[in-house]
N, C-alpha and C positions, 0 to 999 in steps of 0.2 A: 599807490598801495605798495608796501614793502613786504616781501615774502622772505622768511628766514632761511628756508630751504626750498629745493625744487619740489619736494613732497608737499610743502605748504602751498606752493603754487597750484599743484594738482588738486589739493583739497580745498582751495579757495580760502585759506586761512591767512589773513594779512593784517597789517597795521596801516591805518590811514594816516598819511602825512599831509598837512595843509601847507601848500607852498605860498599862500597869500597872494598868488597871482594866477591869472588864467594862462594856460599854455596851449599851443596849437601844434598839430601835426605829429608825425611819427619819427621825427629827426632828433629826439633827445638822446642823451647818453649819460650813464653813470660811470664815473671815473675817479679813482682815488678818494672815494667817500663823498663825492659831490655829484649832484644832478645838474646837468647843463641842458637848458631848454629854451625854446622860442617863446618869449613873452608875447602873447597874442595881441594883434592889432598894432604892433610896434616893429621897429627894425632892431630890437634889442634881444640879446641872448642873456638869460639869467643864469646865475650860479647859486645853488642851494646846498648847504652843508647838511648831509643826512644824519650826522652824529649830533650836532648841536640843534638841528631843526631850525636853522636860521639862514636867511639869504646872505650871501657874501659878495654881492656885486652884480653888475650887469655890464654888457659890452654892446655898444651901439655900432651897427654896420651901415656905413653910408652907401647910397646908391644901390640898395638891395630891394628886390621885389618882395613885398610883405603883406599885400592886401589885394582886394578886387578879384580874388580867385585866380590870380596869375601865379600859379604854384610853380616851384622848382620841380616837384614831383607830384603830378596831378593824381596818380593812382592812390596815393596816401595823403593827399591834401596837405602837403608839407612845403613850407617856404624855406626853411633852414634845416640842414642836417649836420649834426656834430659827429665827427669820426675820430677814432684813435687807432694808430698803427705803430709800427716799430720806430717811427721817427717822431712821434709825439701826437699833438692834437691838431685837428683841422676843422674848418667850417665850410660846408658846401652851400652855395646859394646862387640865385640868378641875378644878373645885373639888370637894374632898371634902365640902363642906358641902351644896351643892345640885346637884352634878353639871353645872353650867353651864360653858360655855367662858369661860375667863379669859385675859386677855392682860396680861403684865407688860412695861413699857417698861424697857429695861436701859441702864445707863451702862457703856459698854465700857471706859473707862479705869479705873474703880474696880471693875468687875465687880460691880455692885449693882443693885437694883431702884429705879427712880425713881418709878414709879406702877403701880397695879393697876387694870385695867378689867374689869368684869363685863359680858359681853355678854347675859347671861340666856338665851342660846341653849343648848338641851340637847345635851350631847356625843353622846347616842345617835342624833341626827339627822345627825351629821357623818361624811363619808367621808374628806375631806382638807381642808386649809386652806392659804392663803398670804396674805401681806400685801404690798400695793403702795400707795405714796403715802398711807400712813397709814390704809388701809382693809383690814380683814380680810374675806377671801372664803372661804366654806365651801361645799364640795360636798355633794350628797346622798349617801346611804349606798352608792349604786352608782357614784359618782364620774362621773356622766354630765353633771351640770348644777350650776352654781353656784346654790345655793338660798337663801343668806343672805349679807348683807354688813353690816358694822358700821364706821362711821367712828370710829376710835380717837382722833382728835384732837378731834372734837366730842362724843364720848361718846354717839352715838345710831345706831340702825339706818339703813341706806340701802336704798332701794327699787330693788335691782338683782338681776336673775336672767338667766342666759344658758346656752346649751348649751356644754359643754366638750369632750366626746368621745363616741364611739359606745360603746354598752354592750358588755360582755364583758371578760374579763381582770381583773387586779388592778392598780390604780393605787397602788403602794407609796409613791411619793414625789412631791411637788409643791412646787417651790421657785422663788421669783422672784429674778432677778439684776438689781438696779437699774442696774448699769453698762452691761449689754448690752440691758436691757429685754426680757429673754427669760424665759419660764416653762419651767423644766426639769421633765420628768416621767419617772419610771421606770414605764413602762406596759407590763404584760404582757411583762416581760423585755427591753424595748427602751427606749433613751433617746429621748425625743421633745422637740422644742423648739417652743414656741409664741411667736410674736412678739406683744408686747403693744402695743396702740394705745389711747390715751386720747382721749376726746371733745374734750378741750381742745387736742389736737394739731392738730385739723382747722380 
């Protein structure tokens, strides 16, 4: 469903768009006029142009967990999560080889993978995840605290932990918007916004 304004979202006034595919999970992303989403039952990420209302390709990810309820993010029943930050587009998924969290850096123009990064962090410890300024942040299984961080540009863990939210409810979606520097969350049936501050800003 496409909402023209935030007011339209609140009034449930929307246009229905047929993707011609089933998609799964809460890891999809709208970026530069296209919807990126997991094509259910496959290891493929689809791209759909929201202006022309046509699919514009798919990307196959080898050795990715994508079925049998072995989710990357169990709380939101998500196998793949697309993320955008100041450095471009990323894809977070779990390796079918060792079940660790992997991140693929994507080339948006060619819709291809430029590099794979293995964080070696087990997917079973993750509640949700987001990427900002080239750093992957992973919450605990109750989504109350960021318990792991990994610098994707330097290829190494970062010693960062902090409280995110109070316990209770289900945090189905967590997504960073680099233009607004806001962290969007679909938390217990409500949209919540968190303003992101960086230590380098002070």
